[in-house]
C-alpha positions in Angstrom: -10.2 -16.0 -3.0 -13.7 -16.5 -3.7 -16.6 -14.6 -5.1 -20.0 -13.1 -4.2 -22.8 -15.1 -6.0 -25.7 -13.1 -7.6 -23.7 -9.8 -7.2 -21.9 -7.4 -9.3 -19.0 -7.4 -6.9 -15.9 -7.6 -8.9 -17.7 -6.6 -12.2 -16.4 -3.2 -12.4 -13.6 -3.8 -14.9 -15.9 -5.7 -17.2 -18.5 -2.8 -17.0 -15.8 -0.2 -17.5 -14.6 -2.0 -20.6 -17.9 -2.7 -22.4 -19.9 0.3 -21.2 -18.0 3.2 -19.7 -15.3 3.0 -22.5 -17.2 0.7 -24.9 -18.8 2.4 -27.8 -17.4 5.9 -26.8 -14.2 4.9 -28.3 -16.0 4.2 -31.7 -17.5 7.5 -31.5 -14.4 9.2 -30.9 -12.7 7.3 -33.7 -15.5 8.1 -36.2 -15.8 11.7 -35.5 -11.9 12.1 -35.4 -11.5 10.4 -38.7 -14.0 12.6 -40.4 -12.1 15.7 -39.2 -8.6 14.1 -39.8 -7.7 14.2 -36.1 -5.4 11.3 -36.2 -4.2 12.0 -32.8 -7.6 11.5 -31.2 -7.8 8.4 -33.3 -4.5 7.0 -32.0 -5.4 7.8 -28.2 -8.8 6.2 -28.6 -7.2 3.0 -29.9 -4.4 3.2 -27.2 -7.2 3.4 -24.6 -9.1 0.5 -26.0 -5.9 -1.6 -26.2 -5.0 -1.0 -22.6 -8.6 -1.7 -21.7 -8.6 -5.2 -23.6 -5.3 -6.0 -22.0 -6.2 -5.1 -18.3 -9.6 -6.7 -18.6 -8.8 -10.0 -20.2 -5.9 -10.3 -17.5 -8.7 -10.1 -14.9 -11.5 -12.2 -16.6 -9.9 -14.5 -19.2 -12.1 -15.1 -22.1 -14.1 -12.1 -23.5 -16.5 -11.0 -26.1 -14.3 -9.8 -29.0 -15.7 -10.8 -32.4 -19.3 -9.8 -31.5 -18.6 -7.0 -29.1 -20.9 -4.1 -29.6 -23.0 -5.7 -32.3 -26.5 -4.1 -32.5 -29.7 -6.0 -32.0 -27.7 -9.0 -30.4 -28.8 -10.3 -26.9 -26.4 -13.2 -26.9 -22.6 -12.9 -27.2 -20.0 -15.7 -27.7 -16.8 -15.6 -25.9 -13.3 -15.6 -27.6 -10.2 -17.1 -26.1 -7.6 -15.0 -24.5 -4.9 -15.6 -27.2 -7.3 -13.7 -29.6 -7.6 -10.8 -27.2 -3.8 -10.5 -26.8 -3.6 -10.5 -30.6 -6.2 -7.7 -30.7 -4.1 -5.7 -28.3 -1.1 -5.9 -30.4 -3.2 -4.9 -33.6 -4.7 -2.0 -31.9 -1.3 -0.7 -30.5 0.2 -1.0 -34.0 -2.7 1.0 -35.4 -2.3 3.5 -32.6 1.4 4.0 -33.2 0.8 4.8 -36.9 -2.1 7.2 -36.1 0.0 9.0 -33.4 2.8 9.5 -35.8 0.8 11.4 -38.4 1.0 15.2 -38.6 -1.5 15.8 -41.4 -5.1 16.7 -41.3 -6.4 18.2 -38.1 -3.8 17.1 -35.6 -3.0 19.6 -33.0 -1.6 19.4 -29.6 -3.8 22.1 -28.5 -6.8 20.4 -29.8 -5.9 17.1 -28.2 -5.3 18.7 -25.0 -8.9 19.9 -24.6 -9.8 16.3 -24.0 -6.6 14.8 -22.5 -6.4 15.3 -18.6 -3.3 12.8 -18.6 -0.8 14.0 -21.1 -2.1 17.4 -22.3 -2.2 16.5 -25.8 1.6 15.3 -26.0 1.6 12.6 -28.5 5.1 11.4 -27.6 3.9 10.7 -24.2 0.9 8.7 -25.8 3.3 6.8 -27.9 5.3 5.8 -24.9 2.0 4.6 -23.3 1.4 2.4 -26.3 4.7 0.9 -26.0 4.1 0.2 -22.2 0.8 -1.7 -23.1 2.9 -3.6 -25.6 5.5 -4.5 -23.0 2.8 -5.9 -20.6 1.3 -7.8 -23.4 4.6 -9.4 -24.5 5.8 -10.1 -20.8 2.6 -11.5 -19.4 3.3 -14.6 -21.5 6.6 -15.6 -19.9 5.5 -19.0 -19.3 5.0 -19.9 -22.9 7.8 -21.0 -25.4 7.0 -18.1 -27.6 8.0 -15.6 -25.0 10.6 -13.2 -26.3 12.5 -11.2 -23.5 14.1 -9.3 -26.0 10.8 -7.8 -27.3 9.9 -7.0 -23.8 13.2 -5.1 -23.3 12.7 -3.3 -26.6 9.3 -2.2 -25.7 10.2 -1.1 -22.3 13.1 0.9 -23.8 10.6 2.7 -26.2 8.2 3.5 -23.4 8.6 5.6 -20.3 11.9 7.3 -19.6 11.1 8.5 -16.1 8.3 9.1 -13.7 7.5 12.2 -15.8 6.0 9.9 -18.2 3.7 8.0 -15.8 0.0 7.5 -16.9 -1.6 9.4 -13.9 -5.2 10.4 -13.7 -5.4 13.7 -11.7 -8.1 14.4 -9.1 -9.2 17.9 -7.7 -10.2 16.2 -4.4 -12.8 18.7 -3.6 -15.6 16.1 -3.1 -16.5 12.6 -3.5 -17.3 13.5 -7.2 -13.9 14.6 -8.2 -11.8 12.8 -5.4 -9.4 10.0 -5.6 -11.2 6.5 -5.4 -8.5 5.5 -2.8 -8.9 8.7 -0.7 -10.8 9.1 2.7 -13.5 11.2 1.2 -14.8 8.4 -1.0 -14.5 5.9 2.0 -14.0 3.0 -0.4 -11.3 1.3 1.6 -12.7 1.6 5.1 -12.8 -2.2 5.7 -9.3 -2.8 4.2 -6.1 -3.0 6.3 -2.5 -3.4 5.4 -1.4 -6.9 5.5 1.6 -8.5 7.6 3.1 -9.4 4.2 3.5 -5.7 3.0 4.5 -4.6 6.6 7.3 -7.5 6.6 8.7 -6.1 3.4 9.1 -2.8 4.7 9.9 -3.2 8.4 12.9 -5.5 7.8 11.4 -8.9 8.5 11.9 -10.0 5.0 15.0 -8.2 4.1 17.7 -9.0 6.6 16.4 -6.8 9.4 16.9 -3.6 7.4 14.0 -1.2 7.8 12.9 0.4 4.4 12.7 4.3 4.5 9.4 4.0 2.6 7.7 2.4 5.6 6.5 5.7 7.3 5.7 7.1 4.0 3.5 4.3 2.7 2.2 2.6 5.7 0.5 3.6 9.1 1.5 2.7 12.5 -0.8 1.7 15.2 -1.6 4.2 18.1 1.4 2.8 20.1 3.8 3.5 17.2 4.2 -0.1 16.1 3.6 -1.1 12.5 1.2 -4.1 12.3 -0.7 -5.8 9.5 -3.5 -8.4 9.2 -3.4 -12.0 7.8 -6.2 -12.7 5.3 -9.2 -14.5 6.9 -7.4 -14.4 10.3 -6.9 -10.6 11.1 -4.4 -9.5 13.6 -2.8 -12.6 15.3 -1.3 -10.7 18.0 -4.5 -8.8 19.0 -5.3 -11.0 22.1 -7.7 -8.3 23.6 -9.6 -7.6 20.4 -8.6 -4.0 20.3 -10.5 -2.4 17.3 -7.9 0.5 17.1 -4.9 -1.9 16.8 -4.7 -1.7 13.0 -5.1 1.7 11.5 -6.8 2.5 8.3 -4.9 2.8 5.1 -5.4 6.5 5.4 -3.5 6.6 8.6 -5.8 6.8 11.6 -7.6 4.3 13.9 -10.6 2.6 12.5 -12.9 4.1 15.1 -12.9 7.6 13.2 -16.5 8.7 12.3 -15.7 11.6 9.8 -13.6 10.2 7.1 -13.8 13.4 5.0 -11.7 15.1 7.7 -8.7 12.6 7.2 -5.8 14.1 5.4 -4.4 10.8 4.4 -1.0 9.9 3.1 0.7 8.4 0.0 -1.8 7.3 -2.7 -4.6 7.7 -0.1 -5.2 11.3 -0.2 -8.3 12.9 -1.9 -6.2 14.8 -4.2 -3.6 11.9 -5.1 -3.3 10.9 -8.8 -4.4 7.4 -9.8 -1.6 5.6 -11.7 -2.3 3.0 -14.5 1.2 2.4 -15.6 4.4 3.7 -14.2 8.2 4.0 -15.0 9.1 1.9 -12.1 6.9 -0.9 -13.0 8.3 -1.1 -16.5 11.8 -1.1 -15.1 11.0 -4.2 -12.9 9.5 -5.8 -16.0 12.5 -5.1 -17.8 14.7 -6.5 -14.9 12.6 -9.6 -14.9 12.8 -10.1 -18.7 16.6 -9.5 -18.6 16.9 -12.1 -15.7 14.9 -14.7 -17.6 17.2 -14.0 -20.7 20.4 -14.5 -18.5 21.6 -11.0 -18.8 22.1 -10.3 -15.1 23.9 -7.0 -15.7 21.0 -5.5 -17.5 18.5 -7.1 -15.0 20.4 -5.5 -12.1 20.6 -2.0 -13.7 16.9 -2.0 -14.3 16.3 -3.5 -10.8 18.0 -0.4 -9.2 16.3 2.1 -11.5 12.9 0.6 -10.5 13.8 0.8 -6.6 15.1 4.4 -7.0 12.2 5.6 -9.2 9.7 4.2 -6.7 11.6 5.8 -3.8 11.4 9.2 -5.8 7.7 8.4 -6.2 7.5 8.1 -2.4 9.6 11.3 -1.8 12.4 9.3 0.0 15.4 11.5 0.3 18.5 10.8 -1.9 20.6 10.1 1.2 18.1 7.5 2.6 17.8 6.1 -0.9 21.6 5.5 -0.9 21.8 4.1 2.6 19.1 1.5 1.6 20.7 0.6 -1.6 24.0 0.0 0.1 22.3 -2.1 2.8 21.8 -6.0 3.2 18.2 -5.4 2.0 19.5 -5.2 -1.6 21.9 -7.5 -3.5 25.1 -5.6 -4.1 26.1 -6.8 -7.3 24.4 -8.5 -10.5 25.8 -12.0 -9.7 23.7 -12.1 -6.4 20.4 -10.8 -7.8 17.6 -13.3 -7.4 14.2 -13.4 -9.0 12.6 -13.0 -5.8 14.4 -9.6 -5.2 12.9 -8.3 -8.4 9.4 -9.4 -7.7 9.3 -8.5 -4.1 10.5 -4.9 -4.8 8.0 -4.7 -7.6 5.3 -5.8 -5.2 6.1 -2.9 -3.0 6.3 -0.5 -5.7 2.9 -1.5 -7.1 1.0 -2.1 -3.7 -2.5 -1.2 -4.1 -2.3 1.2 -7.2 -0.8 -1.5 -9.4 -2.6 -4.5 -7.7 -4.0 -6.0 -11.1 -0.6 -6.1 -12.5 0.8 -7.7 -9.3 -2.0 -10.3 -9.5 -0.8 -11.1 -13.1 2.7 -11.7 -11.7 1.5 -13.9 -8.7 -0.6 -15.9 -11.2 2.3 -16.2 -13.7 4.3 -17.8 -10.7 1.4 -19.6 -9.3 1.7 -17.9 -6.0 5.1 -19.4 -5.5 6.6 -18.9 -1.9 10.0 -19.1 -3.6 9.3 -16.0 -5.8 7.3 -14.3 -3.0 8.9 -15.4 0.4 6.5 -14.9 3.3 3.4 -14.5 1.2 0.5 -16.5 2.5 -2.7 -17.4 0.6 -5.9 -17.0 3.0 -6.0 -19.8 5.4 -9.6 -20.5 4.6 -10.5 -20.5 0.9 -14.0 -20.0 -0.4 -16.0 -23.3 -0.3 -16.7 -23.5 -4.0 -12.9 -23.3 -4.7 -12.3 -27.0 -3.9 -9.1 -25.9 -2.1 -7.6 -24.3 -5.1 -6.6 -20.5 -5.3 -8.3 -17.9 -7.5 -7.0 -17.3 -11.2 -9.7 -15.2 -12.5 -12.7 -12.9 -11.8 -15.9 -14.0 -13.2 -17.5 -11.9 -16.0 -20.0 -9.3 -14.7 -23.0 -10.9 -13.1 -25.5 -8.2 -14.1 -24.8 -8.8 -17.9 -23.5 -12.2 -18.4 -25.1 -14.3 -15.7 -28.4 -12.7 -16.2 -28.5 -12.5 -20.0 -25.7 -14.7 -21.5 -25.7 -17.8 -19.5 -25.7 -20.2 -22.5 -22.5 -18.6 -23.7 -21.0 -19.0 -20.3 -21.8 -22.7 -20.5 -19.4 -23.1 -23.2 -16.5 -21.9 -21.3 -17.4 -23.3 -18.1 -18.6 -20.0 -16.7 -21.4 -21.6 -14.8 -19.3 -24.1 -12.9 -19.0 -23.4 -9.1 -15.1 -23.3 -9.3 -14.9 -21.3 -12.6 -13.0 -18.6 -10.8 -10.3 -21.1 -10.0 -9.6 -22.0 -13.8 -6.0 -20.9 -14.8 -5.8 -18.3 -17.5 -4.2 -18.7 -21.0 -1.5 -16.2 -20.3 -0.1 -18.2 -17.3 -0.1 -21.5 -19.0 2.8 -23.1 -20.7 
């Protein structure tokens, strides 16, 4: 809950949107329109819509109206409501393009450049509706929020885990390995938290251990599942034993050859990286229906979300049934609480869906009622003024080096800018 001054740390999403994806989308659209390849046009617009949505949800104000203008060195920021409107516009355009069958539209042709859906336009269409669902749901604090629209979009999106947007990895080296895997070694300094351990070991849910615990998390060498508290560490580690909390890959932190670690769950070298999943959307629908007051629909989607994530983690059907019949899960729609939905969604999106989880936590302003047991870091960054973080700053190496005057207009040069609440979470 701070930032690293004078550093590109936390700037990857900004860089990805404006550079890695950036003008490449325009080139795809330009070349595809010339050949009548409307499927490529629709996919390109879908990717850009997803990128606008996910990046603004991290950074807030962005450069929209002047983005990618040539011969320009200073770029003005647009407000987040305009970014949200652009996401809707792009999604509507993408749906029209993906529905076309004329010209050079061809599944085999699209499949050559499509590692995710192999040219299946029906699945890309579902992905677009998933982006629209996020766009419509993230403004749940506003008077304009429409839960029926969220539910409609979810129902038009993923029908099962088979529709998940997952990016494959060969996992033969760091060049083609999963970012979260041992060979890439990006998560070496990270540990599972006491919060996620508590959600799975029964601490939070009536003493009922979750069958996903051994599949998702790693036990310490003595077989006990432990986690760390942010800025504190392992409060039970009185002897400062460095092997006490394992790596996310499942071994003690003293290991020297990370590439030799097989890993587990989403932390293997060959694991797919998931951007949007069916279970995320079901929890989104559950929350929207709960807000609407339709507890029957909310409960149905809630149970589907849990089962889908348990399928994802390879929990047996028998263990699923036992868990769902336990005190850890409300046994009828009337007893369903908002915290039930949000905590199960937290489990399901742990690590791979962290950006979406952060959207949720900011919508509810880190509420301990919605997230019982969750703790903000005991020590916040000095510049915070005692406030939690609500945004990442724009990328240092472009904005703070080249675009400081424009940043001044949105308060971007203020020491506590990262604590400014974003438009989407405000009333």
